[in-house]
C-alpha angles and dihedrals in degrees: 000000000000094000094049090056091051088047091051091048091051092050093049098046098028125203100289091099090056097053120118126219116253116233119203122215089243090060092046091051093047091051092049092050090055089056099048120096101222092186096071134049128219097220118027121221112273142194117226089262090059098043096092093056112105103189113087097220092047091051090049092050092045092051094048090047093048092046092051092045093051091048090047092051092047096048093044088068091064114095110223123177118198132176095206132047115246136191107185133154126219131190117220117198108203134182129197113202127218088270096056095252111140124214137180108245100182143333130225106203139156124254088244093063091044091054096041098040110021091168095058094103094052089048092052092048090048092049095046090049090054095053114131119250114311122198106219125238118266136214116190088351091303121119111243140183115260133190131197144169120241121190114219124194117206109199132169132170 
C-alpha cells in the first residue's frame, strides 16, 4: 500500500522536479578562473639549492638571495675604472618564463650610471643569461611565467 502511494505521487508530479542542472566543462573552467588569484603563485621559482625547502616564504627568500648572489659574482668579474666614487641604486625588472629561462625586461637606472658605465645593461643581460638552472614558478602544478623587481646598489670607493 505504501509503495502504491509513492508510485501515485511520482506519476502525478513526474520527474521534472528531480532533474539536475547540467554543467558544461566551459562553465566549470570559467568558475574556476574567477576564483584563482593570478597575482600569486603557489610555488616560487627556485635554484637547485632551494628546491629541497618546503616552506613557501623560505623558498622565496632562498631564490632571491641566490639570484642576487649569482648576479653579484658575475658582475664582480667585470673590471670598471672610475675616477669618482659612486653610490647609486638601480631597479631590475626580471621575468622567468615557464621553462625557467630568466630575462631582463627593463632597467631603471640613474643618469650617472649610464654616463660612467654605459655597458652596465649589457653586463646585466649577459649575467642573467648565464644563470644556473632555474625551476619555474608553478600555479596548480603548471609552470608559469613570473616577474619580479630586484634592487641593485652600485657602489665604488
